[in-house]
N, C-alpha and C positions, 0 to 999 in steps of 0.2 A: 105468924106474920106480925111484925111490929106494928102497933096501933098508930104510930105517926108515919108509917110508910105511905108514900104517895107514888103513883106511876102515871106516866105520859106514854101511851102507846100510839105511834104515828103509822099511818098506812097511806100509800099512794103518793108520797112525797118524794121529790128528787132529793138527792143528798144535800144539795144546797139549801132547799126548802126546809128539810128536817133540821139542818144545823141552825138555820135562822130562827126557826120556831123554838128550838131548845134555848138558844141564847136569849130570846125574848122572854121566855118563861123564867129563866134563871134570873134575869134583870129584875123581875117583880120581887125577888127575894122572899117568896112565900114558902119558906122551909126547903130551900134548894138542896140543902144537905141531905134531906131525907126523901128526895125525889129521884126515882129512877126513870131514865129515858130509854125507849126501845122503839125500834121499827119492826114491822112485821117481817117474817121470813117465810119461805115456802113451808117450812116445818111448823112454825108457831101459827100460821094462818088457820090451821085445822084444830087447834087446841081450844078447849073451853076457856073462857075468860079467867075463871078461878084458878085453872092450871097455870096459865100464862102469868098471872099475878103472883102465884106462889113461887114459881121459877125466877121471876124477876126479883122478888124479895130476897130469895136465897143468894142470888148473884150479887145483889146490891150489898147485902150483909158482908159477904166474902170480900168484896172490893173495899168496903169501908175499913174492915179489919186489916187488910193488907196496907192501906194508907196509914193507918194508925201505927203499924210496926215500923214504918220508914221514918 
């Protein structure tokens, strides 16, 4: 996992609340490019935090690479 990787995992928020929280965090500009945002799912809620963070890190890296190519 990239040492600069940051993750915000939201649970129990409505879609609107989650979006507002993500926008507020991004507005702080505290390394927003290296921050992954996620909401819990029925699948992820049972995972260990370490497993979830590893999964988010891998997804985030793939998305960053895809953006770089475009």
